[in-house]
C-alpha positions as CSV (number, residue, x, y, z in Angstrom):
1,X,0.0,0.0,0.0
2,X,1.4,3.5,-0.8
3,X,2.4,6.0,1.8
4,X,-0.2,8.5,2.8
5,X,0.5,12.2,2.1
6,X,0.6,14.8,4.9
7,X,-2.1,17.4,4.5
8,X,-0.3,20.5,3.1
9,X,-2.7,23.1,4.7
10,X,-2.3,21.5,8.1
11,X,1.5,21.3,7.7
12,X,1.6,25.0,7.2
13,X,-0.6,25.8,10.2
14,X,0.4,23.5,13.0
15,X,3.6,22.5,14.8
16,X,4.4,20.1,17.5
17,X,5.9,21.1,20.8
18,X,8.6,19.1,22.6
19,X,6.0,17.4,24.8
20,X,3.8,16.4,21.8
21,X,1.1,19.0,22.1
22,X,0.1,20.9,18.9
23,X,0.7,24.6,18.6
24,X,-1.6,26.9,16.5
25,X,-1.9,30.6,15.8
26,X,-4.9,32.7,16.8
27,X,-7.5,34.0,14.3
28,X,-8.6,37.7,14.0
29,X,-5.1,39.2,13.8
30,X,-4.9,40.0,10.0
31,X,-7.0,43.1,9.3
32,X,-9.6,45.5,10.8
33,X,-7.2,46.0,13.8
34,X,-8.2,49.6,14.6
35,X,-11.3,48.6,16.4
36,X,-9.6,46.0,18.5
37,X,-8.0,46.9,21.8
38,X,-4.3,46.8,22.3
39,X,-4.7,44.1,24.9
40,X,-6.7,41.9,22.6
41,X,-4.2,42.3,19.8
42,X,-1.3,41.5,22.1
43,X,-3.0,38.4,23.4
44,X,-3.6,37.2,19.8
45,X,0.1,37.4,19.1
46,X,1.1,34.4,21.2
47,X,0.6,30.9,20.0
48,X,-2.2,28.7,21.4
49,X,-2.5,25.0,22.1
50,X,-5.0,22.9,20.1
51,X,-7.8,21.6,22.4
52,X,-7.8,17.8,23.2
53,X,-11.1,17.4,21.4
54,X,-9.5,18.5,18.1
55,X,-6.1,17.0,18.7
56,X,-6.8,13.6,17.2
57,X,-8.2,15.1,13.9
58,X,-5.2,17.3,13.4
59,X,-2.8,14.4,14.1
60,X,-4.5,12.4,11.4
61,X,-3.9,15.3,8.9
62,X,-0.2,15.5,10.0
63,X,0.5,11.7,9.9
């Protein structure tokens, strides 16, 4: 059976941490930033962790 390809979109969006968790970026940081508070924009800068409910789906895409 042939090897399965990694999903290219997921490959560009997610990375694994050293402990095996999956890092992701926050949404809502691209445009229309004038109406968002400085605090909100600052907190969107930092990477988030994928929730355990979605972790299995993303691992399937990154296999």
